[in-house]
N, CA, C and O atoms as CSV, one atom per row, in Angstrom:
chain,resi,resn,atom,element,x,y,z
A,1,UNK,N,N,-94.693,121.603,-114.863
A,1,UNK,CA,C,-94.421,120.942,-113.606
A,1,UNK,C,C,-95.494,119.901,-113.338
A,1,UNK,O,O,-96.650,120.044,-113.735
A,2,UNK,N,N,-95.070,118.853,-112.649
A,2,UNK,CA,C,-95.997,117.778,-112.330
A,2,UNK,C,C,-96.098,117.645,-110.813
A,2,UNK,O,O,-95.105,117.789,-110.099
A,3,UNK,N,N,-97.313,117.367,-110.328
A,3,UNK,CA,C,-97.515,117.199,-108.889
A,3,UNK,C,C,-97.251,115.756,-108.444
A,3,UNK,O,O,-97.218,115.488,-107.243
A,4,UNK,N,N,-97.068,114.848,-109.357
A,4,UNK,CA,C,-96.866,113.443,-109.009
A,4,UNK,C,C,-95.395,113.191,-108.689
A,4,UNK,O,O,-94.492,113.724,-109.334
A,5,UNK,N,N,-95.186,112.346,-107.654
A,5,UNK,CA,C,-93.820,111.983,-107.277
A,5,UNK,C,C,-93.557,110.545,-107.710
A,5,UNK,O,O,-94.456,109.705,-107.691
A,6,UNK,N,N,-92.341,110.279,-108.091
A,6,UNK,CA,C,-91.955,108.923,-108.440
A,6,UNK,C,C,-91.417,108.235,-107.185
A,6,UNK,O,O,-90.654,108.825,-106.419
A,7,UNK,N,N,-91.820,106.996,-106.989
A,7,UNK,CA,C,-91.340,106.220,-105.845
A,7,UNK,C,C,-90.042,105.529,-106.249
A,7,UNK,O,O,-90.052,104.413,-106.768
A,8,UNK,N,N,-88.948,106.197,-106.007
A,8,UNK,CA,C,-87.649,105.642,-106.402
A,8,UNK,C,C,-86.992,104.862,-105.271
A,8,UNK,O,O,-86.007,104.163,-105.509
A,9,UNK,N,N,-87.515,104.962,-104.032
A,9,UNK,CA,C,-86.905,104.244,-102.914
A,9,UNK,C,C,-87.173,102.742,-102.996
A,9,UNK,O,O,-86.387,101.948,-102.479
A,10,UNK,N,N,-88.260,102.347,-103.632
A,10,UNK,CA,C,-88.622,100.942,-103.684
A,10,UNK,C,C,-87.923,100.191,-104.806
A,10,UNK,O,O,-87.917,98.961,-104.797
A,11,UNK,N,N,-87.352,100.866,-105.742
A,11,UNK,CA,C,-86.697,100.197,-106.861
A,11,UNK,C,C,-85.215,100.015,-106.560
A,11,UNK,O,O,-84.576,100.923,-106.029
A,12,UNK,N,N,-84.661,98.849,-106.894
A,12,UNK,CA,C,-83.235,98.624,-106.639
A,12,UNK,C,C,-82.376,99.467,-107.567
A,12,UNK,O,O,-82.766,99.777,-108.693
A,13,UNK,N,N,-81.209,99.828,-107.076
A,13,UNK,CA,C,-80.321,100.669,-107.873
A,13,UNK,C,C,-79.498,99.854,-108.854
A,13,UNK,O,O,-79.035,100.381,-109.865
A,14,UNK,N,N,-79.310,98.555,-108.562
A,14,UNK,CA,C,-78.517,97.712,-109.445
A,14,UNK,C,C,-79.314,96.524,-109.909
A,14,UNK,O,O,-80.516,96.435,-109.660
A,15,UNK,N,N,-78.648,95.608,-110.586
A,15,UNK,CA,C,-79.355,94.408,-111.054
A,15,UNK,C,C,-79.749,93.530,-109.858
A,15,UNK,O,O,-79.027,93.454,-108.864
A,16,UNK,N,N,-80.891,92.878,-109.973
A,16,UNK,CA,C,-81.361,92.015,-108.883
A,16,UNK,C,C,-80.951,90.576,-109.161
A,16,UNK,O,O,-81.007,90.114,-110.300
A,17,UNK,N,N,-80.541,89.875,-108.117
A,17,UNK,CA,C,-80.172,88.459,-108.222
A,17,UNK,C,C,-80.753,87.725,-107.018
A,17,UNK,O,O,-81.135,88.342,-106.024
A,18,UNK,N,N,-80.813,86.416,-107.123
A,18,UNK,CA,C,-81.265,85.614,-105.987
A,18,UNK,C,C,-80.242,85.706,-104.864
A,18,UNK,O,O,-79.035,85.779,-105.097
A,19,UNK,N,N,-80.762,85.700,-103.629
A,19,UNK,CA,C,-79.867,85.769,-102.482
A,19,UNK,C,C,-79.192,84.424,-102.259
A,19,UNK,O,O,-79.781,83.370,-102.502
A,20,UNK,N,N,-77.971,84.475,-101.802
A,20,UNK,CA,C,-77.265,83.264,-101.430
A,20,UNK,C,C,-77.427,83.079,-99.931
A,20,UNK,O,O,-77.087,83.964,-99.146
A,21,UNK,N,N,-77.951,81.921,-99.539
A,21,UNK,CA,C,-78.185,81.660,-98.124
A,21,UNK,C,C,-77.056,80.779,-97.606
A,21,UNK,O,O,-76.771,79.716,-98.158
A,22,UNK,N,N,-76.428,81.237,-96.549
A,22,UNK,CA,C,-75.348,80.487,-95.931
A,22,UNK,C,C,-75.845,79.917,-94.617
A,22,UNK,O,O,-76.314,80.656,-93.752
A,23,UNK,N,N,-75.745,78.609,-94.464
A,23,UNK,CA,C,-76.149,77.997,-93.199
A,23,UNK,C,C,-74.920,77.859,-92.318
A,23,UNK,O,O,-73.849,77.457,-92.772
A,24,UNK,N,N,-75.096,78.201,-91.056
A,24,UNK,CA,C,-73.995,78.126,-90.112
A,24,UNK,C,C,-74.012,76.786,-89.404
A,24,UNK,O,O,-75.060,76.156,-89.264
A,25,UNK,N,N,-72.846,76.359,-88.960
A,25,UNK,CA,C,-72.787,75.132,-88.189
A,25,UNK,C,C,-73.372,75.381,-86.811
A,25,UNK,O,O,-73.498,76.525,-86.375
A,26,UNK,N,N,-73.724,74.316,-86.140
A,26,UNK,CA,C,-74.314,74.416,-84.807
A,26,UNK,C,C,-73.320,75.092,-83.866
A,26,UNK,O,O,-72.221,74.572,-83.670
A,27,UNK,N,N,-73.674,76.239,-83.275
A,27,UNK,CA,C,-72.732,76.927,-82.385
A,27,UNK,C,C,-72.546,76.201,-81.052
A,27,UNK,O,O,-71.582,76.471,-80.336
A,28,UNK,N,N,-73.457,75.281,-80.707
A,28,UNK,CA,C,-73.336,74.535,-79.454
A,28,UNK,C,C,-73.449,73.041,-79.765
A,28,UNK,O,O,-74.451,72.415,-79.421
A,29,UNK,N,N,-72.440,72.467,-80.406
A,29,UNK,CA,C,-72.540,71.054,-80.768
A,29,UNK,C,C,-72.464,70.161,-79.533
A,29,UNK,O,O,-71.936,70.557,-78.494
A,30,UNK,N,N,-72.994,68.967,-79.664
A,30,UNK,CA,C,-72.938,68.000,-78.573
A,30,UNK,C,C,-71.507,67.488,-78.464
A,30,UNK,O,O,-70.922,67.071,-79.464
A,31,UNK,N,N,-70.941,67.514,-77.266
A,31,UNK,CA,C,-69.563,67.028,-77.129
A,31,UNK,C,C,-69.500,65.520,-77.355
A,31,UNK,O,O,-70.474,64.812,-77.098
A,32,UNK,N,N,-68.381,65.035,-77.826
A,32,UNK,CA,C,-68.270,63.595,-78.052
A,32,UNK,C,C,-68.251,62.834,-76.728
A,32,UNK,O,O,-67.818,63.366,-75.706
A,33,UNK,N,N,-68.718,61.598,-76.750
A,33,UNK,CA,C,-68.702,60.769,-75.543
A,33,UNK,C,C,-67.261,60.432,-75.203
A,33,UNK,O,O,-66.437,60.208,-76.090
A,34,UNK,N,N,-66.970,60.398,-73.923
A,34,UNK,CA,C,-65.604,60.123,-73.498
A,34,UNK,C,C,-65.609,59.224,-72.271
A,34,UNK,O,O,-66.533,59.265,-71.458
A,35,UNK,N,N,-64.576,58.420,-72.149
A,35,UNK,CA,C,-64.390,57.573,-70.971
A,35,UNK,C,C,-63.241,58.109,-70.127
A,35,UNK,O,O,-62.646,57.371,-69.341
A,36,UNK,N,N,-62.940,59.343,-70.282
A,36,UNK,CA,C,-61.808,59.950,-69.583
A,36,UNK,C,C,-62.053,59.995,-68.083
A,36,UNK,O,O,-63.198,60.055,-67.635
A,37,UNK,N,N,-60.969,59.966,-67.307
A,37,UNK,CA,C,-61.069,60.032,-65.848
A,37,UNK,C,C,-61.460,61.418,-65.353
A,37,UNK,O,O,-61.911,61.559,-64.216
A,38,UNK,N,N,-61.298,62.435,-66.179
A,38,UNK,CA,C,-61.608,63.789,-65.721
A,38,UNK,C,C,-63.093,64.133,-65.859
A,38,UNK,O,O,-63.493,65.270,-65.611
A,39,UNK,N,N,-63.903,63.157,-66.251
A,39,UNK,CA,C,-65.339,63.381,-66.371
A,39,UNK,C,C,-66.014,62.849,-65.117
A,39,UNK,O,O,-65.854,61.682,-64.761
A,40,UNK,N,N,-66.773,63.717,-64.449
A,40,UNK,CA,C,-67.472,63.310,-63.230
A,40,UNK,C,C,-68.944,63.093,-63.549
A,40,UNK,O,O,-69.613,63.985,-64.069
A,41,UNK,N,N,-69.437,61.919,-63.240
A,41,UNK,CA,C,-70.859,61.643,-63.424
A,41,UNK,C,C,-71.595,62.065,-62.169
A,41,UNK,O,O,-71.183,61.726,-61.060
A,42,UNK,N,N,-72.669,62.795,-62.335
A,42,UNK,CA,C,-73.436,63.267,-61.193
A,42,UNK,C,C,-74.529,62.268,-60.851
A,42,UNK,O,O,-75.125,61.646,-61.731
A,43,UNK,N,N,-74.776,62.129,-59.577
A,43,UNK,CA,C,-75.864,61.282,-59.118
A,43,UNK,C,C,-77.178,62.017,-59.330
A,43,UNK,O,O,-77.187,63.219,-59.593
A,44,UNK,N,N,-78.267,61.308,-59.218
A,44,UNK,CA,C,-79.584,61.918,-59.343
A,44,UNK,C,C,-79.758,62.949,-58.231
A,44,UNK,O,O,-79.698,62.580,-57.059
A,45,UNK,N,N,-79.969,64.218,-58.549
A,45,UNK,CA,C,-80.094,65.238,-57.499
A,45,UNK,C,C,-81.384,65.119,-56.694
A,45,UNK,O,O,-81.491,65.703,-55.616
A,46,UNK,N,N,-82.360,64.377,-57.197
A,46,UNK,CA,C,-83.618,64.198,-56.467
A,46,UNK,C,C,-83.981,62.717,-56.446
A,46,UNK,O,O,-84.950,62.301,-57.080
A,47,UNK,N,N,-83.197,61.923,-55.712
A,47,UNK,CA,C,-83.503,60.491,-55.681
A,47,UNK,C,C,-84.772,60.216,-54.892
A,47,UNK,O,O,-85.171,61.000,-54.030
A,48,UNK,N,N,-85.391,59.101,-55.199
A,48,UNK,CA,C,-86.581,58.735,-54.431
A,48,UNK,C,C,-86.129,58.237,-53.064
A,48,UNK,O,O,-85.047,57.666,-52.926
A,49,UNK,N,N,-86.951,58.456,-52.080
A,49,UNK,CA,C,-86.615,58.057,-50.716
A,49,UNK,C,C,-86.664,56.551,-50.550
A,49,UNK,O,O,-87.052,55.829,-51.468
A,50,UNK,N,N,-86.274,56.084,-49.386
A,50,UNK,CA,C,-86.319,54.637,-49.149
A,50,UNK,C,C,-87.761,54.136,-49.157
A,50,UNK,O,O,-88.693,54.877,-48.845
A,51,UNK,N,N,-87.925,52.883,-49.516
A,51,UNK,CA,C,-89.264,52.293,-49.567
A,51,UNK,C,C,-89.854,52.246,-48.168
A,51,UNK,O,O,-89.160,51.921,-47.205
A,52,UNK,N,N,-91.124,52.567,-48.058
A,52,UNK,CA,C,-91.801,52.563,-46.761
A,52,UNK,C,C,-92.633,51.298,-46.632
A,52,UNK,O,O,-93.233,50.825,-47.597
A,53,UNK,N,N,-92.655,50.757,-45.404
A,53,UNK,CA,C,-93.409,49.531,-45.167
A,53,UNK,C,C,-94.906,49.794,-45.062
A,53,UNK,O,O,-95.719,48.944,-45.426
A,54,UNK,N,N,-95.263,50.961,-44.569
A,54,UNK,CA,C,-96.678,51.251,-44.364
A,54,UNK,C,C,-97.117,52.385,-45.276
A,54,UNK,O,O,-96.352,53.305,-45.566
A,55,UNK,N,N,-98.334,52.302,-45.710
A,55,UNK,CA,C,-98.918,53.343,-46.552
A,55,UNK,C,C,-100.107,53.917,-45.803
A,55,UNK,O,O,-100.991,53.178,-45.370
A,56,UNK,N,N,-100.128,55.216,-45.654
A,56,UNK,CA,C,-101.228,55.874,-44.958
A,56,UNK,C,C,-102.266,56.293,-45.984
A,56,UNK,O,O,-101.963,57.059,-46.898
A,57,UNK,N,N,-103.478,55.801,-45.840
A,57,UNK,CA,C,-104.551,56.196,-46.745
A,57,UNK,C,C,-105.356,57.308,-46.090
A,57,UNK,O,O,-105.601,57.289,-44.884
A,58,UNK,N,N,-105.752,58.250,-46.881
A,58,UNK,CA,C,-106.531,59.376,-46.377
A,58,UNK,C,C,-107.960,59.254,-46.878
A,58,UNK,O,O,-108.222,58.675,-47.932
A,59,UNK,N,N,-108.865,59.805,-46.109
A,59,UNK,CA,C,-110.253,59.814,-46.547
A,59,UNK,C,C,-110.404,60.805,-47.692
A,59,UNK,O,O,-109.599,61.722,-47.851
A,60,UNK,N,N,-111.440,60.606,-48.479
A,60,UNK,CA,C,-111.691,61.486,-49.610
A,60,UNK,C,C,-112.028,62.884,-49.095
A,60,UNK,O,O,-113.030,63.050,-48.400
A,61,UNK,N,N,-111.215,63.897,-49.420
A,61,UNK,CA,C,-111.510,65.244,-48.929
A,61,UNK,C,C,-112.713,65.877,-49.631
A,61,UNK,O,O,-113.240,66.888,-49.167
A,62,UNK,N,N,-113.141,65.294,-50.730
A,62,UNK,CA,C,-114.299,65.830,-51.457
A,62,UNK,C,C,-115.278,64.696,-51.746
A,62,UNK,O,O,-115.385,64.254,-52.890
A,63,UNK,N,N,-115.990,64.221,-50.731
A,63,UNK,CA,C,-116.938,63.125,-50.976
A,63,UNK,C,C,-118.100,63.586,-51.850
A,63,UNK,O,O,-118.403,64.776,-51.931
A,64,UNK,N,N,-118.737,62.629,-52.493
A,64,UNK,CA,C,-119.879,62.947,-53.352
A,64,UNK,C,C,-121.036,63.440,-52.500
A,64,UNK,O,O,-121.216,62.958,-51.382
A,65,UNK,N,N,-121.825,64.384,-52.994
A,65,UNK,CA,C,-122.989,64.859,-52.240
A,65,UNK,C,C,-123.989,63.723,-52.044
A,65,UNK,O,O,-124.088,62.829,-52.885
A,66,UNK,N,N,-124.726,63.754,-50.940
A,66,UNK,CA,C,-125.683,62.673,-50.682
A,66,UNK,C,C,-126.765,62.560,-51.750
A,66,UNK,O,O,-127.325,61.479,-51.929
A,67,UNK,N,N,-127.073,63.627,-52.458
A,67,UNK,CA,C,-128.143,63.590,-53.460
A,67,UNK,C,C,-127.782,62.659,-54.620
A,67,UNK,O,O,-128.680,62.146,-55.287
A,68,UNK,N,N,-126.519,62.435,-54.872
A,68,UNK,CA,C,-126.127,61.564,-55.975
A,68,UNK,C,C,-126.156,60.097,-55.579
A,68,UNK,O,O,-126.124,59.225,-56.447
A,69,UNK,N,N,-126.217,59.812,-54.290
A,69,UNK,CA,C,-126.301,58.460,-53.756
A,69,UNK,C,C,-125.169,57.583,-54.293
A,69,UNK,O,O,-125.390,56.448,-54.717
A,70,UNK,N,N,-123.959,58.131,-54.264
A,70,UNK,CA,C,-122.801,57.373,-54.715
A,70,UNK,C,C,-122.062,56.719,-53.557
A,70,UNK,O,O,-121.131,55.942,-53.771
A,71,UNK,N,N,-122.465,57.024,-52.352
A,71,UNK,CA,C,-121.826,56.416,-51.193
A,71,UNK,C,C,-120.440,56.993,-50.963
A,71,UNK,O,O,-120.182,58.158,-51.264
A,72,UNK,N,N,-119.560,56.173,-50.432
A,72,UNK,CA,C,-118.192,56.623,-50.122
A,72,UNK,C,C,-117.224,56.216,-51.224
A,72,UNK,O,O,-116.133,55.728,-50.931
A,73,UNK,N,N,-117.589,56.399,-52.446
A,73,UNK,CA,C,-116.729,56.005,-53.557
A,73,UNK,C,C,-115.756,57.094,-53.895
A,73,UNK,O,O,-114.948,56.938,-54.810
């Protein structure tokens, strides 16, 4: 009797061959462009507001410390 075990799970039972790789087509292809009447174009959901005549400037909320002598830059 022998105490050694053979590792038979790692060896293939049949002849080995290279795998054949099948590439699938894109499951979500881009639809073709259409000029059909049943297509609704959406407007910009976040349009910019109307132009304002005045601009409010704010003071610097974090001015430079006086030790740096940078003034109000």
